[in-house]
C-alpha positions in Angstrom: 4.8 87.5 62.0 4.9 86.7 65.7 4.5 89.8 67.9 7.7 91.5 69.1 8.4 92.0 72.9 8.2 95.9 73.0 8.0 97.6 76.1 6.0 96.1 79.2 3.1 98.5 78.9 2.6 98.2 75.4 3.0 94.6 75.7 0.3 94.4 78.7 -2.1 96.4 76.6 -1.7 94.3 73.3 -2.3 91.0 75.1 -5.3 92.7 76.9 -6.7 93.8 73.4 -5.9 90.4 71.9 -7.7 88.5 74.8 -10.8 90.2 74.1 -10.6 89.7 70.7 -10.4 85.8 71.3 -13.5 85.8 73.5 -15.4 87.8 70.8 -14.2 85.5 68.1 -14.4 82.2 70.1 -18.2 83.4 71.2 -19.3 84.3 67.6 -18.1 81.2 66.3 -18.7 78.5 69.0 -15.2 77.3 68.5 -11.8 78.5 67.1 -8.5 76.4 66.9 -5.3 77.3 68.1 -3.9 77.5 64.7 -6.8 79.5 63.3 -6.5 82.3 66.2 -2.7 82.5 65.6 -3.4 83.5 62.1 -5.9 85.7 62.8 -4.1 87.7 65.2 -0.6 87.3 63.4 1.1 85.7 66.9 2.7 82.1 67.5 0.3 79.3 68.0 2.6 79.3 71.5 1.2 82.5 72.4 -2.4 81.7 71.5 -1.8 78.5 73.9 -1.0 80.7 76.7 -3.7 83.0 76.2 -6.1 80.1 76.0 -5.0 79.0 79.3 -5.4 82.3 81.0 -8.7 82.8 79.3 -9.8 79.2 80.5 -8.8 79.6 84.0 -10.8 83.1 84.0 -14.1 81.2 82.9 -13.8 83.3 79.6 -13.6 80.2 77.4 -13.4 76.5 77.5 -10.0 75.1 76.5 -9.6 72.0 74.2 -7.0 69.9 73.0 -6.2 72.3 69.9 -8.7 75.2 70.5 -11.1 76.8 72.8 -14.9 76.7 72.6 -17.6 79.3 74.5 -18.7 78.5 77.7 -21.9 76.5 77.7 -25.0 78.1 78.4 -27.0 74.7 79.4 -24.4 72.8 81.3 -21.8 74.5 83.9 -18.0 73.8 84.4 -17.1 70.6 86.1 -17.0 71.2 89.9 -13.3 69.9 90.1 -12.3 72.9 87.7 -14.5 75.2 89.5 -12.8 74.6 92.8 -9.2 75.7 91.2 -10.8 78.5 89.0 -10.1 81.9 90.6 -9.2 80.4 93.8 -7.5 83.5 95.1 -10.4 85.8 94.1 -13.1 83.3 95.7 -11.0 83.1 98.8 -10.8 86.9 99.2 -14.5 87.2 98.5 -15.4 84.6 101.1 -13.4 86.4 103.7 -14.7 89.6 103.0 -18.3 88.4 103.4 -17.1 86.4 106.5 -16.2 89.4 108.2 -19.4 91.0 107.5 -21.2 88.2 110.0 -21.4 88.7 113.5 -21.0 86.0 116.1 -24.1 84.5 117.3 -25.8 84.7 113.9 -27.9 82.2 111.8 -27.3 81.6 108.2 -28.1 79.6 105.3 -25.4 79.0 102.9 -26.2 77.3 99.5 -24.4 75.3 96.7 -21.0 76.7 95.1 -17.2 77.1 95.4 -17.5 80.7 96.4 -19.8 79.7 99.2 -17.5 77.2 100.2 -14.7 79.7 100.3 -17.2 81.9 103.0 -17.4 78.7 104.9 -13.7 78.2 105.2 -13.3 81.7 106.3 -15.9 81.5 108.9 -13.1 79.9 111.4 -12.7 81.7 114.5 -16.7 83.0 114.4 -18.8 81.8 117.6 -22.3 80.8 118.1 -23.2 80.2 114.5 -26.2 78.2 113.3 -25.8 77.2 109.8 -28.4 75.9 107.7 -27.0 74.4 104.4 -27.8 72.1 101.2 -24.1 72.0 100.4 -22.5 68.8 101.8 -18.8 70.5 101.4 -20.0 73.5 103.4 -21.3 71.2 106.2 -18.2 69.2 106.5 -16.0 72.3 106.5 -18.0 73.7 109.4 -19.1 70.6 111.3 -15.6 70.1 113.1 -16.3 73.5 115.0 -17.7 73.6 118.6 -18.9 77.0 118.3 -20.9 76.4 114.7 -24.1 74.3 114.6 -24.9 72.9 111.6 -28.2 71.8 109.9 -27.7 70.1 106.8 -30.8 69.3 104.6 -32.1 66.1 103.4 -32.8 65.2 100.1 -30.6 63.6 97.5 -26.7 64.0 97.3 -25.3 65.1 93.9 -22.1 63.7 93.5 -20.5 65.9 91.1 -20.8 68.6 93.6 -22.1 67.8 97.0 -25.2 69.7 96.2 -28.2 68.2 98.3 -31.4 68.8 96.2 -34.9 67.4 95.9 -38.7 67.7 97.9 -37.1 66.7 101.3 -34.2 69.8 100.9 -36.8 72.3 99.9 -38.9 71.5 102.9 -36.2 71.7 105.3 -35.1 75.0 103.9 -38.5 76.3 104.2 -38.9 75.6 107.9 -36.0 77.8 108.6 -36.0 81.8 108.8 -32.0 83.0 109.4 -30.3 86.2 110.0 -28.5 85.6 106.6 -29.0 84.2 103.7 -25.2 83.5 101.5 -25.6 82.6 98.1 -23.4 82.1 95.1 -24.8 82.3 91.4 -23.3 81.2 88.0 -24.1 84.3 86.1 -25.3 87.6 86.2 -26.2 89.4 83.1 -25.9 92.9 82.1 -29.7 94.1 83.2 -28.9 92.4 86.8 -30.6 89.1 86.0 -29.1 86.2 88.1 -28.7 83.2 86.1 -28.1 79.3 86.6 -28.1 76.2 84.9 -30.5 74.0 87.4 -34.1 74.2 88.2 -33.8 72.6 91.7 -30.9 74.6 92.5 -32.6 78.0 91.6 -35.6 76.9 93.9 -33.5 76.3 96.8 -31.6 79.5 96.5 -35.0 81.1 96.2 -36.2 79.9 99.6 -33.1 81.0 101.2 -33.7 84.0 99.9 -37.7 84.1 101.0 -36.6 83.0 104.7 -33.4 85.4 105.3 -33.5 88.7 106.9 -30.4 90.0 104.7 -29.0 88.2 101.6 -25.5 88.1 100.8 -24.9 87.4 97.1 -21.1 86.2 96.7 -19.5 86.1 93.0 -16.1 86.7 91.2 -15.8 89.1 88.3 -16.0 86.4 85.5 -19.6 85.8 86.4 -20.6 89.5 84.8 -22.1 88.7 81.2 -21.9 84.9 81.7 -25.2 83.5 80.4 -26.5 80.4 81.6 -29.8 79.3 80.6 -32.1 79.9 83.4 -33.6 83.0 85.3 -32.8 82.9 88.9 -34.0 86.3 90.0 -32.6 89.7 90.2 -29.4 91.1 91.7 -31.8 94.1 92.8 -33.3 91.7 95.5 -30.1 91.1 97.3 -28.8 93.3 100.5 -25.1 93.1 99.5 -23.1 92.0 96.8 -19.6 90.9 97.5 -17.1 90.8 94.6 -13.4 91.5 93.4 -13.8 93.9 90.7 -16.3 96.7 90.1 -19.3 95.5 87.9 -20.4 96.9 84.5 -22.0 100.3 85.2 -25.7 98.8 84.1 -25.1 96.5 87.3 -23.7 99.1 89.3 -26.7 101.6 88.6 -29.0 99.1 89.6 -27.4 98.3 92.8 -27.6 102.3 93.5 -31.2 102.5 92.5 -32.2 99.3 94.6 -30.0 100.5 97.6 -28.0 97.2 97.3 -24.4 97.6 98.9 -21.4 96.8 96.6 -18.4 95.4 98.8 -15.3 95.2 96.8 -12.4 93.0 97.7 -10.0 95.5 99.5 -12.9 97.6 101.6 -12.9 97.6 105.2 -16.3 96.0 105.8 -16.2 96.3 109.6 -16.5 100.2 108.8 -19.5 99.4 106.9 -23.2 98.9 108.2 -24.9 96.1 106.0 
């Protein structure tokens, strides 16, 4: 029969345990209906619907009419959905990383909704030069007299404003910047960075190769998410900005390779990165 309300602490623990079990079930089966999950966990269908909405917002499952499926390893979530997913966490990560950028710096900024949050947080900086293959980042920064924006050539990807192709890669290779600020679609347990698009990965590789310091920005839902394509290793970045402590193997790799872990809530002004 449906779960009782119980005490607040116990209820929260049961909900969290059920969420983890739902994630495991959906990933194992590929898809599960709301009715199936309700029977499996002995709760009301309305409870499962709330669970699925929460897990969908966190990027753990994909919500459908009547059920949920596992996130795809070959296709990213649609850009409008990514814009609103974990918006608060992304904004906090962007503000944290922006606080580590000094006035007068040069920087690359690549494609992604977290790097767009970073661009919004650069308001107030002075004397910046930004090279980007992200049309949304260029639009966010182009109105500031204190920021010179270089937008790469190439083909605009309509679905998310990414600019890709040979012309974009050629322009990225012509610059060398103080900072490369990049996002990623997934981080495997061994620290491998994963993404969906070969052209996007090549652009990110050029940014990393031509940056003196590399800042990786990703919220906690990227831990354990497994897109199809290898995009390098977290060991190769200077600092990792995120909202929650990563799984232990990733933390161990960060320590072993002297990668700074910067968590939302840290006072980045007191750190040397």
